ZADRENSE-524969 format. One record per residue: residue in three letters; x, y, z of N, C-alpha, C in turn. Coordinates in nm, 3 decimals, decimal comma. Atoms other than C-alpha are relative to their C-alpha. Layout:
// ZADRENSE-524969
 resn      nx      ny      nz     cax     cay     caz      cx      cy      cz
  ala       X       Y       Z       X       Y       Z       X       Y       Z
...
// end
This chain:
// ZADRENSE-524969
 resn      nx      ny      nz     cax     cay     caz      cx      cy      cz
  met   0,077   0,119   0,040   9,752  -9,529 -14,635  -0,142   0,013   0,052
  asn   0,140  -0,009  -0,040   9,373  -9,524 -14,633  -0,044  -0,131   0,065
  thr   0,052   0,118  -0,069   9,216  -9,761 -14,382  -0,145  -0,021  -0,040
  pro   0,139   0,023   0,040   8,894  -9,925 -14,505  -0,094   0,019   0,119
  pro   0,095  -0,017  -0,111   8,583  -9,843 -14,299  -0,031  -0,135   0,062
  leu   0,028   0,127  -0,068   8,488 -10,101 -14,043  -0,118   0,015   0,094
  tyr   0,099   0,008  -0,106   8,211 -10,209 -13,814   0,034  -0,121   0,086
  ile  -0,031   0,107  -0,095   8,218 -10,442 -13,513  -0,126  -0,083   0,020
  arg   0,110   0,094  -0,018   7,991 -10,746 -13,512   0,044  -0,104   0,103
  ile  -0,043   0,084  -0,111   8,005 -10,945 -13,189  -0,031  -0,147  -0,023
  asn   0,047   0,138   0,012   7,807 -11,258 -13,278  -0,054  -0,022  -0,141
  asp   0,046   0,030   0,136   7,722 -11,431 -13,605  -0,151   0,019  -0,015
  arg   0,146  -0,017   0,006   7,350 -11,404 -13,516  -0,041   0,147  -0,006
  asp   0,035  -0,142  -0,011   7,365 -11,024 -13,480  -0,049   0,055  -0,134
  asn   0,044  -0,072   0,120   7,164 -10,820 -13,729   0,030   0,149   0,008
  val  -0,053  -0,136  -0,009   7,323 -10,496 -13,610   0,148  -0,009   0,036
  ala  -0,142  -0,009  -0,034   7,688 -10,392 -13,575   0,029   0,142   0,047
  ile  -0,039  -0,129  -0,055   7,876 -10,100 -13,421   0,093   0,071  -0,098
  ala  -0,080  -0,078   0,095   8,018  -9,824 -13,640   0,134   0,037   0,061
  gly  -0,132  -0,045  -0,039   8,392  -9,768 -13,614   0,032   0,132  -0,067
  gly  -0,041  -0,124   0,065   8,590  -9,472 -13,737  -0,017   0,120   0,089
  ser   0,005  -0,119  -0,084   8,673  -9,156 -13,548  -0,098   0,101  -0,057
  gly   0,098  -0,099   0,043   8,381  -8,914 -13,566  -0,119  -0,057  -0,074
  gly   0,112   0,060   0,069   8,143  -9,163 -13,723   0,028  -0,022  -0,148
  leu  -0,014   0,033   0,142   8,085  -9,269 -14,084  -0,108   0,070  -0,081
  pro   0,097  -0,075   0,079   7,916  -9,062 -14,356  -0,090  -0,091  -0,084
  ala   0,088   0,071   0,093   7,627  -9,167 -14,578   0,079  -0,036  -0,126
  gly  -0,070   0,045   0,119   7,749  -9,366 -14,878   0,124  -0,081   0,028
  thr  -0,117   0,081  -0,034   8,030  -9,538 -14,687  -0,025  -0,145  -0,041
  lys   0,013   0,138   0,046   8,089  -9,879 -14,845   0,102  -0,087   0,072
  phe  -0,085   0,092  -0,074   8,228 -10,165 -14,639   0,051  -0,111  -0,093
  pro  -0,056   0,106   0,086   8,443 -10,449 -14,779  -0,099  -0,110  -0,035
  asp   0,097   0,105   0,030   8,145 -10,688 -14,757  -0,114   0,048  -0,090
  gly   0,102  -0,053   0,090   7,936 -10,460 -14,982  -0,107   0,083   0,067
  leu   0,100  -0,081  -0,071   7,722 -10,296 -14,712   0,027   0,148  -0,025
  val  -0,011  -0,143   0,026   7,654  -9,929 -14,794  -0,090   0,075   0,099
  leu   0,079  -0,077  -0,096   7,539  -9,676 -14,534  -0,098   0,090  -0,074
  arg   0,104  -0,083   0,059   7,212  -9,506 -14,621  -0,001   0,140   0,061
  glu  -0,003  -0,128  -0,071   7,279  -9,222 -14,375   0,124   0,003   0,089
  arg  -0,115  -0,010  -0,090   7,550  -9,092 -14,144  -0,029  -0,075   0,129
  val   0,013   0,075  -0,125   7,609  -9,314 -13,840   0,110   0,046   0,095
  pro  -0,104  -0,042  -0,095   7,789  -9,173 -13,533   0,086  -0,117   0,046
  gln  -0,090   0,103  -0,050   8,088  -9,363 -13,400  -0,060  -0,066   0,124
  gly   0,051   0,074  -0,115   7,984  -9,636 -13,156  -0,148  -0,029  -0,005
  his   0,144   0,026   0,011   7,622  -9,646 -13,277  -0,024  -0,121  -0,091
  lys   0,034   0,124   0,070   7,441  -9,939 -13,435  -0,034   0,025  -0,147
  ile   0,031   0,003   0,143   7,418 -10,013 -13,808  -0,082  -0,126  -0,026
  ser   0,078   0,118   0,037   7,153 -10,245 -13,951   0,073  -0,077  -0,109
  leu  -0,068   0,085   0,098   7,318 -10,536 -14,133  -0,097  -0,065  -0,096
  thr   0,104   0,059   0,084   6,989 -10,659 -14,279  -0,122   0,092   0,004
  asp   0,130  -0,065  -0,012   6,641 -10,527 -14,351  -0,071  -0,058   0,122
  ile   0,068   0,045  -0,121   6,454 -10,544 -14,019  -0,143   0,053  -0,004
  ala   0,140  -0,041   0,008   6,075 -10,540 -14,035  -0,047   0,058   0,132
  glu   0,058  -0,054  -0,123   5,867 -10,345 -13,786  -0,045  -0,115   0,090
  gly   0,035   0,104  -0,097   5,828 -10,558 -13,473   0,098  -0,115   0,004
  ala  -0,097   0,110   0,003   6,115 -10,791 -13,569   0,109   0,024   0,104
  pro  -0,102  -0,016  -0,105   6,388 -10,858 -13,311   0,126   0,067  -0,052
  ile  -0,132  -0,057   0,024   6,707 -10,654 -13,300   0,097  -0,080   0,086
  ile  -0,087   0,095  -0,068   6,993 -10,886 -13,210   0,142   0,055   0,006
  arg  -0,139  -0,038  -0,023   7,328 -10,791 -13,059   0,055  -0,092   0,109
  tyr  -0,062   0,099  -0,090   7,572 -11,015 -12,867  -0,068  -0,136  -0,013
  gly   0,071   0,125   0,016   7,361 -11,299 -13,006  -0,130  -0,006   0,077
  glu   0,121  -0,005  -0,081   7,067 -11,188 -12,788  -0,092   0,111  -0,050
  val   0,097  -0,101   0,038   6,749 -10,993 -12,854   0,009   0,116   0,099
  ile  -0,011  -0,117  -0,087   6,797 -10,640 -12,718  -0,120   0,093  -0,016
  gly   0,118  -0,082   0,023   6,468 -10,497 -12,847  -0,064  -0,041  -0,131
  ser   0,063   0,026   0,129   6,243 -10,486 -13,152  -0,008   0,130  -0,077
  ala   0,003  -0,118   0,087   6,215 -10,250 -13,446  -0,133   0,074   0,017
  ala   0,121  -0,081  -0,014   5,968  -9,967 -13,379  -0,053   0,042  -0,136
  val   0,036  -0,034   0,138   5,966  -9,890 -13,754   0,081  -0,093  -0,090
  pro  -0,085   0,078   0,091   6,094 -10,074 -14,062   0,139   0,064  -0,010
  ile  -0,138  -0,049   0,005   6,475 -10,043 -14,070   0,069  -0,065  -0,119
  ala  -0,064   0,053   0,120   6,650 -10,081 -14,404   0,147  -0,032   0,028
  arg  -0,141   0,038  -0,010   6,990 -10,246 -14,440   0,088   0,123  -0,024
  gly  -0,090  -0,114   0,013   7,267  -9,990 -14,390  -0,047   0,125   0,070
  ser   0,054  -0,117  -0,070   7,057  -9,759 -14,171   0,059   0,011   0,140
  trp  -0,036  -0,027  -0,140   7,145  -9,600 -13,839  -0,114  -0,050   0,088
  val   0,101   0,053  -0,091   6,961  -9,794 -13,568   0,004   0,087   0,126
  ser   0,002  -0,093  -0,112   6,898  -9,500 -13,338  -0,101  -0,046   0,105
  glu   0,090   0,039  -0,108   6,712  -9,522 -13,007  -0,146   0,016  -0,040
  ala   0,138  -0,024   0,040   6,399  -9,382 -13,172  -0,057  -0,115  -0,083
  lys   0,045   0,111   0,085   6,385  -9,690 -13,396  -0,009  -0,132   0,077
  val  -0,005   0,123  -0,079   6,412  -9,941 -13,111  -0,110   0,003   0,106
  arg   0,101   0,015  -0,105   6,124 -10,061 -12,894   0,054  -0,099   0,102
  met  -0,055   0,087  -0,104   6,244 -10,202 -12,565  -0,105  -0,099   0,049
  pro   0,096   0,099  -0,052   6,086 -10,521 -12,428  -0,046   0,038   0,140
  glu   0,049  -0,021  -0,136   5,877 -10,515 -12,113   0,092  -0,072   0,098
  pro  -0,090   0,067  -0,094   6,106 -10,586 -11,817  -0,075  -0,104   0,082
  pro   0,066   0,102  -0,082   6,028 -10,906 -11,625   0,000   0,041   0,147
  glu   0,000  -0,022  -0,144   5,941 -10,905 -11,257   0,130  -0,054   0,059
  leu  -0,129   0,040  -0,055   6,256 -10,927 -11,047  -0,006  -0,137   0,067
  asp   0,007   0,128  -0,070   6,128 -11,223 -10,846  -0,017  -0,118  -0,094
  ser   0,010   0,109   0,097   6,078 -11,423 -11,166   0,107   0,009  -0,107
  leu  -0,106  -0,020   0,099   6,393 -11,311 -11,348   0,083  -0,128  -0,012
  pro  -0,076   0,125   0,014   6,560 -11,622 -11,493   0,150   0,025   0,008
  leu  -0,145  -0,008  -0,004   6,927 -11,689 -11,433   0,057  -0,027  -0,139
  ala  -0,066   0,025   0,128   7,164 -11,681 -11,728   0,049  -0,145  -0,004
  thr  -0,038   0,141   0,011   7,216 -12,037 -11,847   0,079  -0,029  -0,127
  lys  -0,072   0,022   0,124   7,381 -11,989 -12,188   0,148   0,029   0,021
  thr  -0,145  -0,016  -0,013   7,754 -12,046 -12,159   0,063  -0,020  -0,137
  pro  -0,057   0,016   0,134   7,925 -11,976 -12,490   0,128  -0,082   0,004
  pro  -0,125   0,076   0,004   8,208 -12,203 -12,598   0,119   0,095  -0,001
  pro  -0,118  -0,087   0,004   8,560 -12,066 -12,555   0,033   0,040  -0,143
  pro  -0,032  -0,042   0,137   8,659 -11,858 -12,859   0,131  -0,060  -0,048
  glu  -0,125   0,047   0,057   8,930 -11,970 -13,093   0,111   0,099   0,033
  pro  -0,111  -0,091  -0,028   9,273 -11,828 -13,004   0,021   0,097  -0,115
  leu  -0,023  -0,104   0,100   9,341 -11,501 -13,184   0,148   0,002  -0,034
  glu  -0,140   0,012   0,039   9,663 -11,566 -13,370   0,032   0,095  -0,116
  gly  -0,047  -0,078   0,114   9,866 -11,347 -13,603  -0,030   0,148   0,006
  tyr   0,030  -0,142  -0,013   9,750 -11,008 -13,471   0,079   0,057   0,117
  thr  -0,076  -0,066  -0,106   9,957 -10,766 -13,266  -0,042   0,146   0,012
  phe   0,019  -0,144  -0,018   9,939 -10,414 -13,129   0,118   0,053   0,080
  glu  -0,108  -0,063  -0,073  10,183 -10,167 -12,981  -0,054   0,047   0,135
  gly   0,053  -0,031  -0,131  10,118 -10,155 -12,608   0,108   0,022   0,103
  tyr  -0,091  -0,023  -0,113  10,273 -10,079 -12,271  -0,008  -0,121   0,093
  leu  -0,004   0,119  -0,084  10,379 -10,393 -12,084   0,027   0,039   0,144
  asn  -0,011  -0,032  -0,141  10,330 -10,367 -11,708   0,068  -0,113   0,077
  ala  -0,072   0,098  -0,080  10,522 -10,545 -11,434  -0,089  -0,116   0,043
  asp   0,089   0,107  -0,044  10,212 -10,744 -11,334  -0,046  -0,089  -0,116
  gly   0,036   0,081   0,115  10,183 -10,889 -11,686  -0,112   0,057  -0,084
  ser   0,105  -0,064   0,079   9,893 -10,669 -11,798   0,063   0,092  -0,104
  val  -0,049  -0,085   0,108   9,926 -10,454 -12,110  -0,098   0,114  -0,021
  gly   0,084  -0,116   0,024   9,794 -10,102 -12,155   0,009   0,048  -0,143
  thr  -0,001  -0,062   0,132   9,700  -9,925 -12,475   0,033   0,148   0,008
  arg  -0,036  -0,140  -0,021   9,765  -9,581 -12,324   0,093   0,009   0,121
  asn  -0,096  -0,022  -0,107  10,017  -9,435 -12,081  -0,052   0,115   0,086
  leu   0,072  -0,100  -0,078   9,816  -9,254 -11,814   0,046   0,000   0,146
  leu  -0,020  -0,012  -0,144   9,875  -9,125 -11,463  -0,136  -0,014   0,067
  gly   0,125   0,023  -0,070   9,595  -9,267 -11,248   0,016   0,028   0,149
  ile  -0,002  -0,029  -0,143   9,522  -9,130 -10,900  -0,138  -0,033   0,056
  ser   0,126   0,042  -0,059   9,253  -9,307 -10,700  -0,023   0,071   0,132
  thr   0,034  -0,059  -0,130   9,079  -9,199 -10,381  -0,052  -0,110   0,091
  ser   0,052   0,097  -0,096   8,996  -9,390 -10,065  -0,129   0,048   0,065
  val   0,121  -0,054  -0,060   8,707  -9,163  -9,969  -0,045   0,121  -0,081
  gln   0,055  -0,107   0,082   8,476  -8,912 -10,137   0,043   0,138   0,050
  cys  -0,031  -0,130  -0,059   8,582  -8,632  -9,899   0,119   0,070  -0,066
  val  -0,121  -0,060   0,057   8,910  -8,578 -10,087  -0,019   0,035  -0,148
  ala   0,022  -0,016   0,144   8,750  -8,549 -10,433   0,032   0,141  -0,047
  gly  -0,022  -0,137   0,043   8,757  -8,170 -10,451   0,146   0,038  -0,005
  val  -0,143  -0,031  -0,002   9,122  -8,143 -10,352   0,071  -0,070  -0,115
  leu  -0,066   0,074   0,107   9,225  -8,414 -10,597  -0,034   0,058  -0,137
  glu   0,036  -0,056   0,131   9,030  -8,264 -10,888   0,073   0,132  -0,025
  tyr  -0,076  -0,125   0,016   9,195  -7,926 -10,825   0,146  -0,031  -0,031
  ala  -0,140   0,037   0,023   9,538  -8,090 -10,804   0,018  -0,059  -0,139
  ala  -0,011   0,061   0,132   9,471  -8,291 -11,121   0,000   0,107  -0,109
  arg   0,000  -0,109   0,099   9,391  -7,970 -11,310   0,137   0,068  -0,006
  arg  -0,133  -0,062  -0,001   9,720  -7,817 -11,199   0,106  -0,094  -0,056
  ile  -0,095   0,096   0,057   9,906  -8,137 -11,288  -0,006   0,006  -0,152
  arg   0,015  -0,008   0,146   9,764  -8,118 -11,641   0,064   0,128  -0,054
  glu  -0,046  -0,129   0,051   9,852  -7,751 -11,677   0,149   0,024   0,023
  glu  -0,136  -0,037  -0,038  10,189  -7,733 -11,501   0,103  -0,111  -0,017
  leu  -0,097   0,110   0,003  10,348  -8,079 -11,501  -0,004  -0,080  -0,129
  leu   0,014   0,091   0,114  10,211  -8,281 -11,791   0,075   0,047  -0,124
  pro  -0,075  -0,041   0,120  10,365  -8,063 -12,067   0,148  -0,037   0,003
  arg  -0,142   0,036  -0,009  10,709  -8,161 -11,936   0,024  -0,149  -0,023
  tyr  -0,012   0,144   0,017  10,637  -8,531 -11,989  -0,082  -0,042  -0,123
  pro   0,077   0,019   0,124  10,532  -8,571 -12,355  -0,042  -0,143  -0,028
  asn   0,037   0,140   0,025  10,516  -8,952 -12,344  -0,116  -0,047   0,087
  val   0,115   0,035  -0,085  10,236  -8,946 -12,084  -0,125   0,059  -0,064
  asp   0,119  -0,039   0,076   9,889  -8,932 -12,239  -0,099   0,085   0,078
  gly   0,098  -0,078  -0,074   9,697  -8,773 -11,954  -0,001  -0,037   0,147
  val   0,016   0,021  -0,144   9,594  -8,762 -11,588  -0,146  -0,032   0,027
  val   0,138   0,043  -0,027   9,284  -8,943 -11,458  -0,021  -0,011   0,151
  pro   0,038   0,017  -0,141   9,149  -8,878 -11,105  -0,120  -0,095   0,008
  leu   0,107   0,100  -0,014   8,930  -9,171 -10,995  -0,080   0,034   0,125
  ile   0,085  -0,048  -0,109   8,645  -9,036 -10,782  -0,114  -0,097   0,023
  his   0,114   0,085  -0,035   8,384  -9,243 -10,598  -0,062   0,052   0,129
  thr   0,073  -0,048  -0,117   8,137  -9,201 -10,311   0,010  -0,096   0,118
  tyr  -0,011   0,103  -0,103   8,257  -9,488 -10,092   0,108   0,038   0,101
  gly  -0,117  -0,004  -0,085   8,491  -9,522  -9,796  -0,012   0,071   0,133
  cys   0,007  -0,077  -0,124   8,369  -9,291  -9,518  -0,082  -0,075   0,104
  gly   0,081   0,062  -0,104   8,082  -9,386  -9,286  -0,068  -0,126  -0,049
  val   0,056   0,123   0,054   8,035  -9,729  -9,440   0,024  -0,114   0,098
  ala  -0,017   0,119  -0,083   7,993 -10,064  -9,270   0,108  -0,086  -0,062
  ile  -0,113   0,062   0,067   8,338 -10,178  -9,371   0,012  -0,149   0,031
  lys  -0,004   0,141  -0,037   8,291 -10,513  -9,192  -0,127  -0,075  -0,042
  ala   0,126   0,062   0,038   7,949 -10,583  -9,342   0,022  -0,110  -0,103
  pro  -0,009   0,102   0,106   7,891 -10,895  -9,553  -0,010   0,065  -0,137
  gly   0,000  -0,056   0,134   7,967 -10,813  -9,913   0,081   0,127  -0,015
  ala  -0,080  -0,123   0,011   8,188 -10,514  -9,830   0,119  -0,018  -0,092
  ala  -0,114   0,025   0,088   8,464 -10,681 -10,028  -0,031   0,037  -0,144
  val   0,035  -0,024   0,141   8,269 -10,620 -10,351   0,033   0,143  -0,043
  pro  -0,038  -0,135   0,044   8,290 -10,237 -10,368   0,149   0,028   0,016
  ile  -0,144  -0,022  -0,018   8,645 -10,245 -10,231   0,077  -0,063  -0,116
  arg  -0,066   0,066   0,112   8,749 -10,495 -10,497  -0,023   0,078  -0,130
  thr   0,030  -0,078   0,120   8,576 -10,283 -10,763   0,089   0,123  -0,009
  ile  -0,086  -0,119  -0,002   8,762  -9,967 -10,660   0,144  -0,038  -0,027
  arg  -0,138   0,046   0,020   9,088 -10,161 -10,645   0,025  -0,036  -0,146
  asn  -0,021   0,044   0,138   9,042 -10,314 -10,990  -0,003   0,117  -0,098
  ile   0,000  -0,119   0,086   8,954  -9,979 -11,149   0,134   0,071   0,010
  ala  -0,129  -0,066  -0,020   9,270  -9,832 -10,997   0,113  -0,077  -0,067
  arg  -0,103   0,082   0,062   9,466 -10,120 -11,148  -0,020  -0,013  -0,151
  asn   0,016   0,002   0,145   9,353 -10,048 -11,503   0,138  -0,004  -0,066
  pro  -0,133   0,010   0,062   9,645 -10,150 -11,729   0,052   0,131  -0,058
  asn  -0,045  -0,127   0,056   9,652  -9,800 -11,877   0,067   0,090   0,103
  phe  -0,067  -0,077  -0,105   9,778  -9,671 -11,540   0,137  -0,058   0,034
  gly  -0,135   0,053  -0,020  10,099  -9,871 -11,569   0,011  -0,102   0,111
  gly  -0,004   0,100  -0,106  10,001 -10,121 -11,301   0,045   0,055   0,133
  ala  -0,049  -0,060  -0,124  10,103  -9,873 -11,030  -0,079   0,127   0,031
  pro   0,080  -0,119  -0,030   9,821  -9,640 -10,921   0,049   0,070   0,126
  met  -0,025  -0,074  -0,123   9,850  -9,374 -10,654  -0,135   0,027   0,065
  val   0,125  -0,019  -0,074   9,593  -9,298 -10,384   0,010   0,126   0,085
  val   0,014  -0,114  -0,091   9,482  -8,980 -10,210  -0,108  -0,037   0,101
  gly   0,094   0,031  -0,107   9,315  -9,043  -9,874  -0,012   0,117   0,096
  leu   0,020  -0,106  -0,099   9,199  -8,839  -9,579   0,080  -0,030   0,127
  gly  -0,072   0,038  -0,121   9,336  -9,030  -9,280  -0,091  -0,056   0,107
  cys   0,095   0,050  -0,100   9,019  -9,112  -9,087  -0,104  -0,092  -0,061
  glu   0,101   0,082   0,066   8,823  -9,312  -9,345   0,015  -0,147   0,037
  lys  -0,004   0,143  -0,030   8,733  -9,675  -9,294   0,067  -0,080  -0,112
  leu  -0,068   0,066   0,112   8,853  -9,774  -9,642   0,141   0,057  -0,009
  ile  -0,136  -0,054  -0,003   9,226  -9,732  -9,589   0,064  -0,015  -0,138
  pro  -0,060   0,003   0,134   9,436  -9,655  -9,900   0,074  -0,129  -0,032
  glu  -0,077   0,122   0,026   9,649  -9,968  -9,857  -0,085  -0,111  -0,058
  trp   0,086   0,104   0,055   9,348 -10,185  -9,939  -0,022   0,019  -0,150
  ile   0,015  -0,025   0,143   9,329 -10,019 -10,281   0,126  -0,041  -0,074
  leu  -0,127   0,026   0,067   9,697 -10,066 -10,360   0,040  -0,147   0,003
  thr  -0,049   0,137  -0,015   9,749 -10,421 -10,236  -0,112  -0,092   0,045
  glu   0,085   0,103  -0,058   9,576 -10,743 -10,150   0,091  -0,111   0,048
  arg  -0,086   0,100  -0,060   9,706 -11,027  -9,946   0,036  -0,109  -0,099
  gly  -0,047   0,108   0,084   9,917 -11,275 -10,137   0,042  -0,118   0,086
  pro  -0,033   0,120  -0,077  10,013 -11,630 -10,035   0,131   0,010   0,075
  asp  -0,131  -0,011  -0,064  10,366 -11,522  -9,943   0,013   0,125   0,085
  gln  -0,005  -0,124  -0,077  10,271 -11,204  -9,756  -0,005  -0,032   0,150
  pro   0,001   0,028  -0,144  10,353 -11,206  -9,381  -0,134   0,034   0,063
  arg   0,130  -0,021  -0,062  10,043 -11,234  -9,166  -0,004   0,128   0,081
  gly  -0,001  -0,120  -0,081  10,152 -10,942  -8,953  -0,032   0,127  -0,077
  leu   0,025  -0,119   0,080  10,095 -10,704  -9,245  -0,145   0,014  -0,043
  val   0,137  -0,004   0,047   9,728 -10,779  -9,294  -0,097   0,004   0,116
  asn   0,106  -0,002  -0,099   9,405 -10,729  -9,107  -0,061  -0,140   0,007
  glu   0,045   0,138  -0,013   9,305 -11,069  -8,972  -0,141  -0,010   0,057
  asp   0,136   0,003  -0,053   8,955 -10,971  -8,853  -0,086  -0,086  -0,092
  ala   0,073   0,094   0,084   8,745 -11,262  -8,978  -0,131   0,057  -0,051
  asp   0,130  -0,053   0,040   8,433 -11,047  -9,003   0,011   0,110  -0,105
  ile  -0,012  -0,121   0,080   8,577 -10,775  -9,222  -0,037  -0,021  -0,146
  gly   0,034   0,023   0,139   8,520 -10,940  -9,557   0,110   0,040  -0,096
  val  -0,115  -0,038   0,082   8,848 -10,794  -9,688   0,124  -0,019   0,084
  val  -0,126   0,005  -0,071   9,210 -10,836  -9,599   0,094   0,097  -0,066
  gly  -0,094  -0,094   0,056   9,489 -10,590  -9,644   0,088   0,057   0,108
  pro  -0,092  -0,056  -0,098   9,770 -10,400  -9,475  -0,069   0,097   0,093
  gln   0,046  -0,102  -0,093   9,709 -10,188  -9,170   0,048   0,136  -0,047
  pro  -0,043  -0,132   0,047   9,727  -9,812  -9,233   0,133   0,041   0,059
  ala  -0,129  -0,051  -0,045  10,074  -9,663  -9,215  -0,014   0,149   0,030
  pro   0,011  -0,144  -0,030  10,120  -9,319  -9,056   0,064   0,083  -0,110
  gly  -0,060  -0,094   0,093  10,187  -9,025  -9,284  -0,011  -0,040  -0,145
  asn   0,001   0,024   0,143  10,246  -9,014  -9,656   0,104  -0,105  -0,038
  thr  -0,094   0,096   0,056  10,422  -9,280  -9,863   0,021   0,037  -0,146
  pro  -0,020  -0,034   0,142  10,555  -9,276 -10,222  -0,125  -0,014  -0,086
  asp   0,121   0,023   0,079  10,212  -9,397 -10,344  -0,126   0,054   0,065
  ile   0,118  -0,043  -0,074   9,977  -9,245 -10,084   0,023   0,139   0,058
  val   0,001  -0,129  -0,069   9,900  -8,889  -9,974  -0,123   0,003   0,089
  arg   0,110  -0,016  -0,094   9,688  -8,847  -9,660  -0,014   0,148   0,032
  leu   0,017  -0,144  -0,014   9,541  -8,500  -9,643   0,005   0,045   0,145
  gln  -0,006  -0,036  -0,141   9,524  -8,508  -9,261   0,139  -0,019   0,060
  asp  -0,136   0,015  -0,051   9,898  -8,570  -9,234   0,044   0,128   0,070
  glu  -0,040  -0,116  -0,079  10,059  -8,339  -8,976   0,086   0,099  -0,077
  ser  -0,084  -0,091   0,079  10,293  -8,195  -9,240  -0,082   0,097  -0,083
  his   0,086  -0,087   0,080   9,995  -8,037  -9,417  -0,061   0,108   0,090
  arg   0,051  -0,111  -0,080   9,931  -7,697  -9,263  -0,106   0,082  -0,074
  ser   0,092  -0,081   0,079   9,716  -7,562  -9,546  -0,046  -0,080  -0,121
  phe   0,048   0,060   0,125   9,523  -7,647  -9,861   0,115  -0,009  -0,100
  gly  -0,113   0,000   0,092   9,834  -7,551 -10,058   0,097  -0,112   0,028
  asp  -0,090   0,110  -0,034  10,042  -7,807  -9,867  -0,056  -0,133  -0,052
  met   0,061   0,123   0,049   9,793  -8,081  -9,956   0,020  -0,015  -0,150
  val  -0,014   0,004   0,145   9,800  -7,992 -10,324   0,146  -0,023  -0,039
  ala  -0,143   0,018   0,030  10,181  -7,969 -10,320   0,043  -0,144   0,019
  ser  -0,035   0,140  -0,022  10,207  -8,321 -10,176  -0,050  -0,088  -0,113
  ile   0,055   0,079   0,111   9,979  -8,462 -10,445   0,082   0,023  -0,126
  met  -0,077  -0,031   0,121  10,173  -8,282 -10,718   0,141  -0,057   0,008
  gly  -0,132   0,059  -0,015  10,505  -8,399 -10,575  -0,002  -0,149  -0,026
  met   0,015   0,143   0,024  10,386  -8,760 -10,571  -0,023  -0,025  -0,149
  ala   0,032   0,018   0,141  10,249  -8,719 -10,923   0,123   0,021  -0,088
  glu  -0,115  -0,029   0,086  10,570  -8,571 -11,064   0,098  -0,118  -0,001
  lys  -0,088   0,117  -0,002  10,776  -8,870 -10,950  -0,055  -0,110  -0,088
  arg   0,061   0,104   0,082  10,529  -9,104 -11,113   0,001   0,039  -0,148
  leu  -0,006  -0,045   0,139  10,514  -8,893 -11,431   0,138  -0,024  -0,060
  ser  -0,135   0,023   0,049  10,891  -8,919 -11,460   0,020  -0,146  -0,036
  glu  -0,011   0,143   0,030  10,866  -9,299 -11,445  -0,080  -0,035  -0,125
  leu   0,084   0,031   0,115  10,579  -9,315 -11,693   0,059   0,054  -0,130
  asn  -0,055  -0,063   0,120  10,758  -9,084 -11,935   0,110  -0,083  -0,065
  arg  -0,107   0,084   0,053  11,038  -9,339 -11,975  -0,052  -0,128  -0,065
  arg   0,055   0,124   0,055  10,803  -9,615 -12,086  -0,005   0,005  -0,153
  lys   0,003   0,011   0,146  10,810  -9,736 -12,447  -0,103  -0,107  -0,039
  arg   0,092   0,101   0,054  10,554  -9,921 -12,654   0,079  -0,119  -0,052
  thr  -0,059   0,121   0,053  10,636 -10,280 -12,742  -0,107  -0,078  -0,075
  thr   0,094   0,081   0,078  10,477 -10,523 -12,986  -0,053  -0,114   0,087
  cys   0,064   0,099  -0,086  10,227 -10,742 -12,799  -0,105  -0,076  -0,080
  pro   0,106   0,075   0,069   9,991 -11,019 -12,915  -0,138   0,056   0,035
  ala   0,135  -0,052  -0,023   9,626 -10,921 -12,951  -0,068  -0,069   0,118
  ser   0,059   0,072  -0,114   9,544 -11,183 -12,685   0,027   0,071   0,132
  asp  -0,027  -0,076  -0,122   9,691 -10,940 -12,428  -0,106   0,107   0,026
  leu   0,104  -0,101  -0,018   9,399 -10,702 -12,483  -0,112  -0,054   0,088
  val   0,114   0,034  -0,085   9,126 -10,707 -12,218  -0,110   0,101  -0,029
  val   0,111  -0,088   0,037   8,791 -10,567 -12,330  -0,111  -0,015   0,103
  gly   0,109   0,002  -0,097   8,528 -10,472 -12,073  -0,132   0,030  -0,067
  leu   0,134  -0,022   0,053   8,160 -10,500 -12,164  -0,094   0,029   0,116
  gln   0,092  -0,038  -0,108   7,895 -10,328 -11,955  -0,130  -0,079  -0,013
// end
């Protein structure tokens, strides 16, 4: 069955939309509303929905994102060369956002086949996610991830891939500084991407200030106080570090690791258990309202 070409328009005021279709859309593509592409438009790039005069605003998300550097005909690719960016305002006079859009109408009657996680989130892919608690372990994890893809992943055909999550935080940082909860929460939330099955794994070093347990868990209302760090100045709460490796955590400085090979073997062993669990997952029909879309 042929799927009609599509574009994504976010707001009714927008005079540009985003090209869908794997690999982009060729010149001459005709959309159901009658719009015809005058040239090839790469996937994810902007299409002009109207004729835009030189100097006229280009609107996306209902907001002006720039102006036309040249006349842009309806159905054209709105490439960067055709967009003139506005002059940035001074930071000390930057206005606060005051436009609060009304809640959208509930999306009814649409479904997709997704992976339902124990925490209620729904993924569109079935991936093995391995986060890090410190940048120092990045090289070991990336090497292990390559071996997981080559040696383990072919045995688990229902798993879509392996994603190592690398960052530059966690070592000599002021973990008790005001605002430290923000990067920790960011790392935690990335590790909890629904496509990782709601159960990420973590590779740590053993001496970092950002302990792996803070990535995996956060204090809940029914969690015993003895399991969390109660330092009022820390800005984050979470379990105290446990010695050695756990089913979800590999610490490279664990005494059982006598060599680089031992470290990699521990990561691969942890990964294989998780791959076995992920491989048993099945897609289920879920309402479109379960989708969470991130906008940068």
